[in-house]
Wavefront OBJ file of the C-alpha trace (Angstrom):
o trace
v 90.804 51.733 75.703
v 87.682 52.944 77.194
v 88.015 50.369 80.048
v 91.671 51.833 80.557
v 90.131 55.443 80.401
v 87.519 54.681 82.812
v 89.793 53.131 85.172
v 91.932 56.059 84.915
v 89.021 58.466 85.729
v 88.563 56.773 88.717
v 92.137 56.624 90.086
v 91.998 60.447 89.769
v 88.841 60.710 91.304
v 89.885 58.527 94.153
v 93.206 60.376 94.216
v 91.584 63.967 94.530
v 89.172 62.674 97.050
v 92.411 61.569 99.331
v 93.794 64.732 98.759
v 90.778 66.943 99.896
v 90.664 64.616 103.138
v 94.113 65.106 104.057
v 94.023 68.922 103.409
v 91.218 68.814 105.650
v 93.199 66.608 108.194
v 95.924 68.734 108.197
v 93.856 72.103 108.758
v 92.150 70.727 111.438
v 95.340 69.773 113.227
v 96.858 72.977 112.615
v 93.815 74.667 114.115
v 93.990 72.478 117.315
v 97.524 73.709 117.750
v 96.704 76.965 116.890
v 93.992 77.088 119.583
v 96.797 75.513 122.132
v 99.521 77.703 121.174
v 97.491 81.203 122.294
v 97.178 79.698 125.919
v 100.152 77.564 126.036
v 103.355 80.123 125.068
v 104.504 83.219 126.220
v 104.405 86.284 123.799
v 104.554 90.151 123.655
v 103.715 92.144 120.795
v 101.120 94.785 118.945
v 98.177 94.067 117.048
v 95.552 96.277 114.900
v 91.844 95.585 114.928
v 90.283 96.871 112.198
v 86.359 97.135 111.427
v 85.046 99.253 109.072
v 86.644 102.228 108.830
v 88.041 102.260 112.260
v 91.370 100.839 113.541
v 92.585 100.275 116.857
v 96.257 99.436 118.233
v 96.846 97.512 121.328
v 99.627 95.940 122.948
v 99.304 92.387 124.405
v 101.894 90.552 126.884
v 100.921 87.042 127.789
v 102.630 84.872 130.338
v 101.868 81.098 131.236
v 103.610 79.590 134.049
v 102.731 77.225 136.821
v 99.739 79.107 138.316
v 97.998 79.451 135.064
v 97.532 82.463 132.319
v 98.462 86.084 133.051
v 97.715 88.807 130.147
v 98.080 92.523 130.049
v 96.272 94.402 127.315
v 96.917 98.093 126.789
v 94.855 100.175 124.112
v 97.238 102.657 122.518
v 95.038 104.915 120.760
v 91.318 106.253 121.876
v 90.365 105.888 125.418
v 93.203 104.936 128.104
v 92.318 101.768 128.990
v 93.763 98.740 130.375
v 92.741 94.924 130.850
v 94.283 92.330 132.853
v 93.613 88.621 133.281
v 94.483 86.241 135.420
v 93.193 82.881 134.563
v 89.352 83.861 134.305
v 89.434 86.787 136.384
v 89.296 90.185 134.144
v 90.519 93.374 135.418
v 89.179 96.399 133.143
v 90.980 99.894 134.158
v 88.562 102.315 133.081
v 89.813 105.858 131.602
v 89.946 107.326 134.848
v 92.342 105.165 136.280
v 90.482 105.039 139.773
v 87.510 102.464 138.758
v 88.221 98.767 137.692
v 85.431 96.554 136.241
v 86.034 93.121 137.622
v 84.636 90.174 135.216
v 84.736 86.457 134.616
v 85.681 85.399 131.104
v 83.037 82.799 130.574
v 82.563 82.551 126.902
v 84.001 85.836 125.348
v 87.827 85.322 123.678
v 90.289 88.061 122.531
v 92.855 87.835 119.963
v 94.801 85.674 119.473
v 92.922 83.313 121.944
v 89.828 83.517 119.368
v 89.698 79.570 118.825
v 88.102 77.295 121.802
v 89.953 74.827 123.614
v 88.047 71.892 121.784
v 87.408 72.553 118.331
v 85.848 69.248 116.821
v 82.320 70.304 116.631
v 83.712 73.191 114.228
v 83.634 70.586 111.502
v 79.972 70.245 111.574
v 79.477 73.721 110.670
v 82.476 74.825 108.650
v 84.422 73.611 105.761
v 88.320 73.491 107.076
v 91.096 74.001 104.241
v 95.047 74.867 104.176
v 95.605 77.552 102.342
v 99.028 79.087 100.932
v 102.005 80.625 103.158
v 102.262 84.384 103.668
v 104.373 86.420 105.687
v 102.679 88.302 108.814
v 104.427 90.593 111.344
v 107.960 89.586 109.361
v 106.980 85.583 110.441
v 106.417 82.862 108.094
v 102.760 81.809 108.500
v 100.009 79.355 106.862
v 96.524 80.073 105.977
v 93.555 78.249 106.983
v 89.867 79.132 105.667
v 86.662 78.189 107.553
v 83.862 78.530 105.366
v 80.237 78.403 106.553
v 78.056 75.673 105.696
v 74.805 77.689 106.379
v 73.541 81.331 106.568
v 74.264 81.672 110.280
v 77.784 82.451 110.440
v 80.581 84.446 108.849
v 83.617 82.850 107.084
v 87.051 83.033 108.625
v 90.409 83.099 107.545
v 93.638 82.239 110.102
v 97.009 82.916 109.900
v 99.212 80.469 111.837
v 102.535 81.109 112.549
v 104.629 78.152 111.112
v 107.151 77.812 114.054
v 104.796 77.932 116.932
v 101.284 77.928 115.563
v 100.039 81.030 117.200
v 97.359 82.530 115.656
v 99.255 85.996 113.749
v 96.292 87.400 111.966
v 92.450 86.687 111.607
v 89.460 87.925 109.362
v 86.118 87.710 109.193
v 84.414 87.530 105.755
v 80.506 87.969 104.963
v 78.106 86.337 102.427
v 79.693 88.517 99.536
v 83.150 87.281 100.723
v 84.051 91.027 101.865
v 86.383 91.210 104.924
v 84.304 93.010 107.505
v 86.873 92.661 110.203
v 90.379 91.431 110.946
v 93.107 91.077 113.763
v 96.724 91.220 112.667
v 100.082 91.385 114.494
v 102.159 94.482 113.426
v 105.107 92.954 115.629
v 105.264 90.152 117.593
v 107.910 88.041 120.028
v 107.094 84.716 121.053
v 108.749 82.212 124.033
v 110.509 85.167 125.529
v 110.788 85.267 129.225
v 108.542 87.703 130.798
v 108.531 89.211 134.165
v 105.335 88.384 136.215
v 104.883 91.830 137.477
v 104.472 92.878 133.990
v 100.804 91.067 133.841
v 99.581 91.531 137.294
v 97.324 94.432 138.285
v 98.075 97.141 140.662
v 94.610 97.119 142.782
v 95.605 99.261 145.726
v 93.617 102.358 146.140
v 90.996 101.037 143.200
v 87.513 100.907 143.548
v 86.248 97.563 142.360
v 83.005 97.474 140.347
v 81.855 93.785 139.731
v 80.340 93.263 136.582
v 77.837 90.786 138.592
v 76.577 93.383 140.670
v 77.564 95.086 144.057
v 78.603 92.383 146.356
v 77.712 89.582 144.361
v 80.841 87.199 143.804
v 79.041 83.966 142.650
v 77.036 83.785 139.518
v 73.478 85.201 139.864
v 70.879 83.390 137.455
v 68.362 85.403 135.221
v 65.187 86.391 136.247
v 62.580 83.350 136.046
v 59.904 83.449 133.022
v 62.164 83.930 130.206
v 62.822 81.170 127.919
v 64.824 81.213 124.296
v 63.307 78.171 122.796
v 64.969 77.459 119.596
v 68.515 78.736 118.197
v 69.805 78.409 114.943
v 72.161 74.865 114.363
v 75.292 74.551 116.351
v 74.619 77.881 118.833
v 74.737 76.455 122.231
v 73.845 78.362 125.609
v 77.115 78.993 127.091
v 75.960 81.310 129.900
v 72.694 83.106 131.924
v 73.488 85.707 134.582
v 72.673 88.755 135.842
v 75.664 91.601 135.104
v 75.869 95.044 135.287
v 77.132 96.531 131.876
v 79.600 99.518 131.944
v 77.753 102.803 132.596
v 74.558 101.032 134.125
v 73.650 100.811 137.783
v 71.406 97.924 137.637
v 71.923 94.854 136.540
v 70.165 93.115 133.320
v 69.627 89.511 132.375
v 72.690 88.384 129.805
v 72.419 85.153 128.052
v 75.337 84.029 125.500
v 75.279 81.825 122.824
v 78.181 80.293 120.602
v 79.271 78.061 117.930
v 82.831 77.718 119.265
v 83.486 80.541 117.170
v 81.025 83.471 116.991
v 79.174 84.498 120.415
v 75.845 86.002 120.527
v 74.517 87.909 123.624
v 71.125 88.454 124.313
v 69.940 91.416 127.037
v 66.915 91.295 128.866
v 65.849 94.853 130.551
v 62.736 96.731 131.311
v 61.756 98.867 128.218
v 63.959 102.093 128.087
v 62.177 105.496 126.571
v 65.032 105.051 123.968
v 64.127 101.841 122.557
v 64.296 101.462 118.881
v 62.637 97.841 117.923
v 64.494 96.641 114.562
v 67.637 95.734 112.934
v 70.859 97.490 113.130
v 74.482 96.824 112.173
v 78.080 98.046 112.852
v 80.571 96.337 110.138
v 80.244 92.601 111.046
v 78.214 92.888 114.406
v 74.222 92.772 114.189
v 71.912 94.116 116.815
v 68.142 92.846 116.729
v 65.853 94.611 119.325
v 62.112 93.830 120.192
v 59.778 94.113 122.892
v 58.420 91.347 125.040
v 56.366 91.778 128.313
v 57.298 95.529 128.649
v 60.667 94.169 128.368
v 63.200 95.140 125.581
v 65.455 92.143 124.176
v 68.396 92.913 122.221
v 70.163 90.452 120.481
v 73.718 91.448 119.529
v 76.727 89.373 117.900
v 78.831 89.048 115.174
v 77.046 86.983 113.047
v 74.537 87.427 110.043
v 71.207 89.003 110.387
v 69.238 85.945 110.350
v 71.046 84.571 113.334
v 70.367 87.344 115.551
v 66.968 87.572 114.340
v 66.197 84.124 114.916
v 67.466 84.256 118.417
v 65.354 87.679 119.014
v 62.093 86.044 117.889
v 62.608 82.798 120.116
v 62.739 84.686 123.368
v 59.283 84.511 125.096
v 58.025 85.341 128.640
v 56.332 82.423 130.293
l 1 2 3 4 5 6 7 8 9 10 11 12 13 14 15 16 17 18 19 20 21 22 23 24 25 26 27 28 29 30 31 32 33 34 35 36 37 38 39 40 41 42 43 44 45 46 47 48 49 50 51 52 53 54 55 56 57 58 59 60 61 62 63 64 65 66 67 68 69 70 71 72 73 74 75 76 77 78 79 80 81 82 83 84 85 86 87 88 89 90 91 92 93 94 95 96 97 98 99 100 101 102 103 104 105 106 107 108 109 110 111 112 113 114 115 116 117 118 119 120 121 122 123 124 125 126 127 128 129 130 131 132 133 134 135 136 137 138 139 140 141 142 143 144 145 146 147 148 149 150 151 152 153 154 155 156 157 158 159 160 161 162 163 164 165 166 167 168 169 170 171 172 173 174 175 176 177 178 179 180 181 182 183 184 185 186 187 188 189 190 191 192 193 194 195 196 197 198 199 200 201 202 203 204 205 206 207 208 209 210 211 212 213 214 215 216 217 218 219 220 221 222 223 224 225 226 227 228 229 230 231 232 233 234 235 236 237 238 239 240 241 242 243 244 245 246 247 248 249 250 251 252 253 254 255 256 257 258 259 260 261 262 263 264 265 266 267 268 269 270 271 272 273 274 275 276 277 278 279 280 281 282 283 284 285 286 287 288 289 290 291 292 293 294 295 296 297 298 299 300 301 302 303 304 305 306 307 308 309 310 311 312 313 314 315 316 317 318
């Protein structure tokens, strides 16, 4: 009898392990489908970005054709702003409607294209699991949970459209499992025909300002003499360049680290009289500032405090 009971328990345990493995494999396949859908499908809809007590509403139109991806993003409240994307070239129309900021999309991703094209490395740092089914923007969706394996990243909950795989909703939760940030479509049409004129910017008569600096069409490397020795596990250096930030006149050194989901920016610039060293936060975003060799080091990202502090403390002047 005891032998039968032991054998039965082993069978239950084996079945449980197989079920958990199948769940993770199914979740990973849906995650890859979601990553592809955001770039391969035509869609148009309105979505809400909610952080702390603030809510911003935008309308997005995305076209995929033989020449690549085209996208138009219009902010529907707050300051007037429109963003157009032609593949990796991004045009941001500022509120005065006369100046256009031109940038390259190197590592930053935008809803619903929040996932990296290749998601295999996420398995190392997140437990990936399928959840239940829910309705989002009047469409059936399947939930996926990404639970961090360490204290250097937040957890994610993603809602994938069951029919197409497109990401319909995304939320980020902190160590206390509180939702600190989320996007969600309020309405969405997928697979519709889109006139290319709808997603192409009209640049005639506009002043173009490149984020890499006046007359700098190519990436300019950061100043010599700076080193970031150690980053948290999984965070890799994606870009290191000089760029002009909105409202600034001189380029600053900008280094970006990412684990595939979260991105962390490091800005290195001469000390300002307004510099206040230390840690600050706004919703899910944490910023850490310190002074090194008469330069202000600012590390900014939608990550836990431990991540920005470790990267900031690793910045040194040779």
